[in-house]
N, C-alpha and C positions, 0 to 999 in steps of 0.2 A: 578216408578217416581223418577227422579234424578233432583238435584237442585244445583245451583251455585249462591252464594250471592257476590255482591260487594257494595261499598258505595252509588252507584247511582241506581242500580236496581239488578234484579235477573234473571236468566235463568232457566226455568223449561223445562224439556225433558221427553216426554212420549214415550214408545214403546209399542203398542197395548193398549191404554187406555181402561179401563172398565167403566161401567155406574157410579161407585162411584168416580172414578177419575174426570170424566167430571162434575158431580154435585158438587164436592168439588171445582173445578176452578169456576164454575158458582156463587157459593155463595161467594168466596172470591174476584173474580174480577167483579163481576156484569156483566157476559158475556151476549150478546144478545141471545135470544133463537135460532136464525138462526145459529149463531156460534156453539152453543151447538149441534145443529142438524149436522153441517158439520163435527164435531169430529166424530160423529157416523156412518156416511155414506161416502163411497168413493165418491171423486169429480173428474169426468172425465176431466173436462176442468179447466186450471189454472184461477185463479181470484184474484182480489184485491179490497176489499170492507171496508169501513169505516163506524163504528157505533158511537153512543154517547160515549160509555166507552171503546171502542177498535177498533182495526183494524184487519181484518181477510185476510189472504193470502193462496191460495193454489197453491203449486208449485210442478212440478214433475222433477225428476233427473233421467237421463239414468242409469240403473243398467244392470249388466251382468249376465245371468244364465249360469254358466259353463257346467251343464249337457245338456241343450238344445242348447248351443252355440249361444245364441241371446240375444239382449237387450230388456229390458222391462222397463216401467215406474214406478218409486218408488214415491208415493205421501207424500208430507210433508205439513202438516196443521200448519199454523203459525198465532199466536196472538200476537198483540202488544198492550200493556197497557202503562200507564203512568210510571209505575215502574216495569214492568216485561216483558220478552219475553218468550212465550210459543211456544214449538214445539213438534208436534205429528206425528208419523209414524208408520205404521203396520208392514213394513219390516225393517230388520236390515240394515240401511244405515251406513256403516262403515266409510264413510268420516265424516259424522256428528258426529258419536260416538267418533271417534278418536279426533276430534276437541274439543269435550265437555270434554273428559278426559285430554286433554292438559291444558285446562283452569282450570280445577278443581285441578289438581296436580302442576301447574306451576303458581306462584304468579305473576311473571313478565308478562307472557302473559295475565293473567287475568286483570292486570292493563292496559294493552295495549289495549286489546279489549273491555273491560267492563268499561271505565272511561268517556264514553260520554252518550250514550242513548240506549235504546233498538233497535232503528231503525238503529244506528250506527253498532250494533252487527249483526243486520240482514244483512246489506250490507257485512259484512266479510263473514257471512254464505253463502250467495249467491256466493259471489266471489269464496270461496273455492269449491262449489259444481260445478261451471262452470269450474274452472281450473282442477278439477278432470276428466272431460271429455277428456282432451288432451291425457293422456295416454291411453285410450280406442281407441281414433283415431290413435295413433301410433301403437297399435295392429292391427288395420284394415289395415293400410298400409303396415305392415310387412306381413299381410296374402295376400294382393294383390300381393306383390313382389314374395311370395312364389308361388302363382297360376300362376303368368306370367312364372317363371322359369319352372314349371312343364308342362305347356302347350307346350312351345317350346322345352322340353325335350322328347315330344313324349307321355305323359300322357294325353292327352285329354279326353279320357273316364273317368278316374278317378276324373278329375277336374270338371265334370258336377254337381256333389253333393256339392263340396266345394264351387263353384260359387254360387249356390243356397242358401247356408248357409251364405255366406258373404252378398249377396244381401238382404236376411231377416234381417240380423243384421243392414245393413245400413238403410234399410226402416224403421225399428223399432225406431232407433236412430233418424231418422229425424222426425218421427211422434211425439216423445217425446219432442224434443227440440224446434221445430218451434213455438208452442203455447206459450213458456214461454217468448217470446220477447214482448207480450202485457203486461204482468205483470210488466217487467222492464221498458217499456215505461211509464206505469201508475205511477210508482213510481218516475221516472225522470221528468215527465211533469206535473202531476196533483198536486194540493195543498192538501196534507193530514195534518190534525193537529198532527198526531203522527209521521210525518216524516218532520224534519226540513228542510228549504230551502237550507242550506249549504250542505246537503247531497245530493241534485239532481245531481250535477256534477259526483259524484262517482257512482250513480246508472246509469248515462249516460254512464259511462266508461264501466259498465257491459253490456250494449247493444252492445258496439264494441266488447267485449269478445264473447258474442252470436253470432255475425255476423261472427267473425273468425272462429268459431266451425262450423257454418253453411256452410261457404265458403270451409272448408276442407271436410265436408260432401258431398257437391255438387261434389268436385273434385273426391272423393272416388266413388261416384255414377256413374259418366261419365266413370271412369277407369273400374270398374267392369262391366259396359254394354259394353265397348268396348272389354274387355277381353272375355266375353261371345260370342260376335258376333265372334272374332277370333277363339275361341274355336269350336264353331258350324261350322265355315268354314273349318277347319282343318279336324273335324270329318267327315263332309260331302265329303270333298276331299278323305279322307282315304276309305270311304265307295264306292265312285265312282270307285277308283282304284281297290278295291277288285271286284267289279261287273264287270269291264273291264277285269280283269284277268280270272274270271270265263267265261265270255262271249267268250273270245279268246280260252279258253280251250274247251268249247263246240264246236265252230265253227270248230277248228283243228280236233276235234274227229269226226264231222259229216260225212265227206266223207269217213273217214275210216270205220265207221259204215256201211254206204251205200255199200262200196266195200265188207265188210265181209258178209253182208246180201245176196249181189248178189252171192257170192261164195256159201252160203248155200242153195240158191234156184236151183242152177244148178246140174242137174243129174251127169254131168261129169265135174269134177272141173279141169281147166287148169292146166297143169303141174302135174296133180294128180299121173301120174305114175313116174314122176321124183324123185329120192331119195332126191333132195335138194328143193323140191315143197314148204315146210315150209319156207325155207330161201328166195326163190323166192318172194312168196307172202308178206312175211315180208318186204322185200326191197322195193316192189311196194307200200305197205302202208307207209313206211318210206319216200319214194318219193312224195307220195300225201300229206303227212302232211307237208314235207318240202316245197312243192310247194305252199301249202296253206299260210304258213307263209310268203313266199316271196310275194305273191299277197297282203296280208295285208300290208306288208312293203311299195310296191309300190305304194298302195293306201293311205298310210300314217294313216292307222288305228291303227298302233302300235307305 
């Protein structure tokens, strides 16, 4: 447990809180039993609920797993009381940790962000978490540019896996981000006793940030789907060309095979006594092959 105090309130941050930590918070701040239960179990959907002694929020922030190369939701449980802001998370959310350390070590920042109310600090935290999504979106955009270059450089086969990875990343990003809008709308529109009315325009502004992130994700989704379609078309065209070459090769060899089989079935091979018989038959086979190619050209099959 880490704690920062200011003249107005304090911020308590937990990473992987245990039962003793939760019981201590319950006794000190008279937390509702439902809130205590939320601290102990994962919350799959974001929510904002107010009780007599506190307000509880569950939000999810998109985090990136470098090993699996995909985005996953990181849950943050938030409790607002009259004189405290409590945050809890099971994963190491570096954006939140860095912000906490900055406030703890920098008195000017502490005075700036902790001079109003816990709800005001909550706004700054949510703003910081949403803004941290843009570098991830920039990374996705650079990945899309790389995939586009590789596709048109003739590396369609290698890009099949890369396209699938980026599609999964965008999908998980969208699944994490979209439900958060309901929490922001609740903070901006509903009358909560722990959130002063003068903060509503600021939370409304966060909804705009959420929409900008979502629009960028929509654009990335459409782009990767178009690139996948283009990649599949180029792969299909390459496969068709390969099959065409193999078919033509087989068609050219077919009459030559027939000719050689006819010679093998004959008791007396034509020009068999001629010392140049091999070259004569080779020339005939070359003529048949050339004639077959010419016919294909005339029929525009080549």
